[in-house]
N, C-alpha and C positions, 0 to 999 in steps of 0.2 A: 685563178681564171673563172670566170663563170662558164659553166659546162652543161650542157644537155645530156641526159642520159635516158634513152629510150628502151623499153624492155617488154617483150610480148608476155612476159609475167611477171609477178611480183617477185621481185628477188630476195625475197625471205620468207620463211626460215630456209635454210639451205639443206634441204630434205628430199630433193629430187633433183635429177640431172641436170635439167635447163635452169633450176634456181641455184645450184651451187656455182656454177661459173659466173652467173651474173651478179650472185651475193658477194663473192669474193672481188668481182670487178668494181662493184659500186662502192665496197668499202674502202678499197685502195684509192680509188679516185676521190671519195669524199675527204679523205686524209690529206690530200693536197690541193683540192680545187672546191669552189662553191658548186656544188652538184645540184641540177634541178631535175627531178625523176618525173618521167611520164611512162606509165605502165598499164597493163591490164589485169583485172582480177577475174578468174573464173567460177569464183565460189563466193558467197557473201563473206565468209570468215576471212578471206584474203583482203577484203577492205580494210580491216582492223589492222591486219600484218603491214599493209602499206602505209597506213596512217602513223604506224610506229616509226617508219624510217625518217620521220621528219625530225628525229634526234641527232641524225647524221647529214641530212639534205636541207640544201637552203629552200626548197619548196617540193611538194609532191602532188603529182595529179594522178588518179587512179581511175579508169574507166571500166564499169563492169561489163562481162561478157556473158551474163546469165540472165534470164534462163538460157540455157545451152541450146535447146530447141529451137528457139528465136533466131539466135544469132546463127545457128548453122542454116536454119531456112533461108535466111536473107542472104547468106554466102551462096548457097546453092542457087538461088535466083541469078545473083550476080554472075556465077560459074556459067549458068545456060546462056548469059550474054556476052560471055568471051573473057571474063576475069579469071585469074587464077583463084582456085577454092581457099587457099591459106591466105593470100592477098585480101581477099574479100571478107574473110572472117574476121581479119584484125582491121579491117576499114572502119573508121570512127570520124564522124564528123565533128562529135565532141571534142576528140583528142586533138583534132586539127586546130579547133577555135581556141582550144586551151594553150597550144604551143604557140599558136599567133599571137594570142594576148601576152604570153610571156615574153615572147620575143619583142614585144612593143614595148615593153617597159623594163626590161633587164638587159644588160649589155652582154649577152651570150656570145662568147668567141669561138666556140666549137661544139661539136657533139659526137656520142659515141651512140651507134644504132647496134642494139643487140638482136641479131638475126636479120636477114634481108626483108622481111615482111614491116620491120619498123622504120626500114631507110626512107621509104617515101615521105614519112613525116619530116624528114629534115629538108628546110626549105632551100631552094636555089641560093648560093652564093654562102652559105654557112659551111666551112670545112667540116669533114667530119671522118671518122673512122668508122668503119663496118665491119664487126665481129660476127662473120656468118656462121661460124662455128664448124658446121657440116655443110657438104652439097646436098642439100635436101632433095632437090631434083632427081638426084641419082637413086635416092631411097624410094621415090615414087616410081621410077623405073623398073627398080628390083620388086616393088609391089606388083607391078603391072605382070612380071614374068610369073609370079606365084599367087596372085588372087584374081578373083572374079569382082566386078566386070573390069577386065583389063583395059577395056576402051578408056573408062574413066579415069584409071590411073595413069595411062600414058598421056591421056590430054592434060592431066594436071603436072606431070613431069616435064612437059614441052612447056606449058605457060610458067611454071615455077622457074624453070631454067632461064627464060627470057627475063623474068622479074630480078634473078641473080645477077645476070649479066648486066642488066640496066643500071642497077643500084651500084654494083662493084665500078662501073666506069664513072660514076659521080664521086664515090669515095676517094679521100688520099690514100688510103690503104685498106686493104681487105683482109681480116685474119681468118685462118682456119685451123681446126684442131691438131691437124696432122700433116705431116710432110707428103704424104701420098693423097691425102684431100686436097692440098693445094696443088700439087701437080694435075690432078684430076680436073679441077676447076681451071687452071691455065690452058689446059687442053682444048677447051671450047671457048672460054673467054678471052682469049688472046693475050695482049701484053698488059694487064691492068696492074697495079702495084700489089703484091699479096706478099703474106708472109706467115708461117706456122706458128702457132702458140698453143702448146698441149694444154690439156686440163692439168688441174693440180689436186692435191688432196690436204686436208687439215690434219696434219701429223699429231699436233696436240691433243685433237679430239679423238682420233683414231689410233690411241696408245693402248696396247693391251694392259700395260703397268697400270694404267688408270681406270680400266673398266672392271666392275665387279663381276663374279661369275654367276650366271643364271642358273637357280636350283633346278628348275625345270630341265634343264639340258645336261646336267650332271651325270657322268658315266655313260653318255650316249656317244657313238661313232657315227658320225654324218658328214655327208658333203651337203654344201650350202650354195644355193642360187639367191642371189637380193637383187629386186629390181621392181619397178611398176607393173603389175601384173595384167594390166589392161591394155598393154604396150603390144602391138602384134608382133614384133621381131622376139620379145620375150617370152611370149606365150607360145610361139612357134618352138623356139630354143629348148625351153623347159618341157614341152611335151615330147620333142624328139629324144630328148636325152632320155627322159623317165621311160619311153618305150623301147628305145634301140640300143642304149648303152647300160643304163643302171641295173636291169636284169643279171645280165651277166658278173657285174661287179658284186651284186649281192649275193649271187650264187658261190661266188669264190671267197666272199667274206660274210659269212652269215651275221645278221645282226646290224650291218651297215645300212644306213638310213639316208635317205635324199630329202633334204628340208627346204622348203621355198618360202622366202619370206618377200613380203611386197603387198602394197596397197590394192584394192580393188582388183581381187583375183577374177578372171575370165571364167565362165562356166567351164571350159575346157580345161582350165588348170584345177579347179575344183574336183573334176572328173578323175584327175590322176591320184587322188587320194584313195581309191578303191585299189590301187598296186600295193601290193605287200612292201612295206619299207618307206613308202612317199608319204610325207607330212605336208600339208599345205597350211603354213602358219598366218599367212595373211598379213594384216598389219601389225606391225609389234611397236612398242613406246619406244624402244632403243635397240638397233639392229646390232650393234657393238657386240653385246653378248654373245650373239649368233655366229659372227666372225671367230670371236675368241674361242669358242667350243668346239669348231669345226676342224675336221681332219684336213679339209682342202676346200677350195671354192672352185665350182664350175662356171665357165663362161662360154656355153656351146652355140652362140649365136650364128646364125646364117646370113644375116643383115646387120652389118656392123659400121656405122657412120660414125667417126670420131672415135676419141679413148673412152672406154667405158670407165664411169666412174666406180663401179661395182668392183672392177679389177683394181683401181688404185687404192680403195678403201681396204681391200684384203690384204693387198701387199704392204700396206701402212701397218696394219694389225699381225703382220710377219707371217700370213699364211700364202702356199703355193695355190697357184691358179691354173686349172687345166683349161685351156682356151680353144677355141675353133681357129681354123687357119685365116677366117676372116677376122676375128678379133685381132690375133698376132700380126695381121698385116698393118693394122692401124698405128702401130709403134714403129714401123719403118724398118730400117736394117739392124735395129738393136732391141731385142726382148730385154724388158727389165728382168733382174734376178727373181726366179720364182714363177715365172709365167714359162708356161711348156704347151707347146701345140699338142693338141689330142683331138682325134676324131673318133678311133674305133675304141672298144673296150679294153682290149690289149693294152693299147697305148695309156688308157686312164689308169689301168691296174699297175702299169710300170711306174708311173708317177707315185702311185700309192706306196709302192715298196721302197722308194727312195728316202733317204735320210736328209731332212732340210734344217737349215739353220734361220730360225726367226729373226735374229739380230741381222744376218746379211741380207735377207729380204727387204726387211725395214730400212736398213741402211741404204739400201739403193733407191727405195722409193723417196728417201728423205732427198738424196743427192738431185734426183732429177725432176721430182714433181712437188716441191715445197712451192706454194703458191706465190710468195714474195719473188722468186726467182723466176717462176712462169711468166708472172705479168709484165716483166720487162717490156716485151715487144709493144705493149697496149700503152703503157705508161710513157715510154719514149715517143711514140706516135701522137699521143694527144699533147705532150709538152711542143710537139711540132705544129700542132694546130694554132696554137697561141701565137708562134712566131710567123705562120702564115697569114694571118690575119693582119 
């Protein structure tokens, strides 16, 4: 089947949360269908990454979203005129024209829109599946409670919510990453068709037996946080853990370190390096040795929409995860083996005293989060689009 796949990011390489899910979706769909990809590049290097995808796609169109300041300013003007900021940022006449030309020359029978901001590019009459991933409007509401200017965040939440509902009503099926996220969306979207489809993890890539040890980490006793460090929920989580929890753990365990890995650390994150035992590693070539050498992984996020890839990667590497209640909630009623809800230093210390079986943690992750199993709802829904036409 000729299939249109629309993504707000270049779905390769799978080195960032949003790219991981879209990368595996694209690969699975391209193995069964002739996929025509339309996506946005936020940096010049991503243009080349997008062009490389022609080896698995029937066609590739990529629109630049840089320089960032120019596109952000344009989105800001549209926001003042009443549009959603996110929707305006990804608004592109060039993308619309390219998709129009494609549909005029190729018998495309269905589409997959990866996130709500891409769904408006699907023309009326073309059946599609919307992978909303998370209820993004809820994140903006949480921002309004914690950040200033609250009015800006609450306004964006309201407009984003309207976009989500509008596009879900057009879609044949809307996918969300967790059952709680699905239930939240249905609470205000009404009876739109939805399904939960969790994130997965590449168990072959994140296999501790295949990962060499990192010499610089040898002999070190450390807790690890991994994630994009210019993302507000990650910045907030790391800052709070370093200041409110870690000092007590280090006092009980002299020599214990807290290592933070992730691209583009915010200045507030860099400032944490002044604390005893805190290391800001920043961007690393390969995060897997850091997982392999860690005593445990922390996921203390206060804002957690959808299943965190950092948690799944840790489990695949056989590591226990000390997670906030917000992160634990994303897994529904059944926490994976190795994930323990922790808030206080005492709760974290109790986890560190436990004996863990890495094989059991990894086995549980394999059973629940292997990509070929996780993607079944999407694959079945796409097959249904062909039948619908």
